[in-house]
N, C-alpha and C positions, 0 to 999 in steps of 0.2 A: 473312280478307282476300281479296278477289277478285283475279283475274289483272290486270285493268286498274289497280286500286289499287296492286298490287305494282309494276307497270311505272312508274307515276307516281312512286312513292317512289324507285325506283332511278334514274329519270331526274333527279330533284331532287338526288340525292347526287352526280351527275356534273357538275352545274352548278358552275362555279368562281365563288366569291364574291370580288369585287374586294377587295384588301387596302388598308388605309389607308396613307398615306405612311410612317408609323412602322412598320407591320407589313411593308411592302415592303422597307424598309431593313433592318430586323432580320432578315428571312428571307434576303435576297440579298446583303447587303453583304460578308460574308466570302468568298463565291464570286467576286464581282467583283474584290475585292482580290487574291485568290489568282491569278486569271486574269491580272491585270495584272503580278503578280510573275513569272508564267510567261513573259510576253512580254518581260521584262527590266527592268521598273521597279525602282528602289530602293524600300525601304519607304515613304519619305516621298513619292516620286512616286506610288506606288500609293495612298497615303492621299488625296493631292490629286485624282488622276484618278477615284478611287472617288466622292469627294464631288461632283466635276464631273458624273459620269455620272448620279447620282441627281438633282442639281439640274436637269440638262437634261431627263431623263425626266419629272420631276414638273412642269415648266413648261408642258407641252403635254398634251393629252388622250392617255391611254394606256389601251388596253384589254387586260386580262389574260385570256388564254384558258386557260392551264394552267401549272403550274410550269415545265415544260421549255421552253415557248415564252417565258415571262417571263424565265427565266435566259438563254436564247439571245439575246433582244432586248437585255437589259442588257449581255451580253458584247459584242454588236455595237456598241452605243453606246460602251462603254469602249474597244473596239478603235479606233473612229474618233477618239476623243479622244486616245488614245495616238499614233496616226499624225499627227494635227494638231500635237501638242506637239513630236514629233520633227522634223517639217518646219520648224516655226517656229524650232527650235533649230539648224537646219541640219545635223542629224545624219543620217547615211545609214541608210536602212531597207532591209533585204533582204526584199522581199515574200515570197520563197520560204520563208525561215526563219519569218516571221510566220505564213504559211499553214500550215506544218508544225506549229508550236506550237498553232495554233488547232484543226487537225484532231486532233492528239494529245489536246488538252484535251477536246474533244468526245467522243472515243472512250474516254478513260480515266476521265473524271469523269462517271459516270452520274447522280449526284444534282445536278449543276450547281454544287455548292459545294466539292467536293474532299474531303468528310469520309470517304467510302468509300476514296478513294485514299490519304488520310493514314493511315487505319486499316490499310490494306494495307501501306503503307510501314513503319509501326511494327512490324507483324508480321514483315515481311521483314528489318528491322534486327535483330530478335532472332535471326534465322537466321544472321547473319554471325558470324565468329569474333570474339572479344573485341578482338583486335588490329585487325582491319579496321574494326569498329564504332567503336573509339576513334579511329582515324585520320580517319574521316569526321566524327565529332563535333568533333574538334579543328579540322578544316578549315572545316566549314560552320556549326557552331554557335559556335565560339570564334574563327573567322576567323584561325587561326594559319597561318603560312607553311609551305611544304613543308620548309624547313630546320628550323623549330621542331618539326615533326611527326617528322622524321627523328631529331632529337636525343632527343626524348622516347621514341621507340621503339627507339633505339640501332641505327639502320640508316642506310644512305646516302640521299641525297635521291632518287636514282633508284629505290631500293628503296621509299621512301615513295610515289613517284609510281606505281610499278607496283602496289603494294598497294591504293592508292585507286582506280586504274583497274579492277582486278579486282573490288573491292568494289562499285563503281558499276555495273559490268556485271551482277554477281550481283543487285543490288537491282533494276535495270531488268528483268531477266528474271523475277525473282520477282513484282514488282508487275504486270507485264503478264500473267503467268500467272494471278494471282489476279483480274485484271480481266476475264478472258475468260469 
């Protein structure tokens, strides 16, 4: 193969082939949903806003440059939809907090979907003590109150609060360390 033929072949491999609507949704839906949850949406709000995001994007011409640009564009549309809904509801939006979440998401979620971040979080959860992991699982997975967690662990409510705060800090530090 000649040098020019080799260059043509490598140039073709870098050209992004536009995805169909179904492929676009399949590839980016989870990332948009997770981003909306990070902004503070409930699961059902994130479902609705994710659907609205794709409906909006697919109604007008959309040029896909590369996966990172596409993920960023979809996040921006989802972000705007989120802000619009909050304003219509008359709910206060703290733009500094939204900006911080957006910047953190972009920094931590290198693949645009959060898969790497979730893998890092799972690995970091394994590094917690059993007691700390159990407290966080009861709180965030099982939606148990601090009083229920304290009773299950046979400690005071303040003890449960401190345990969870330390565990969350350890997770944050661990995830950020793995993401760098």
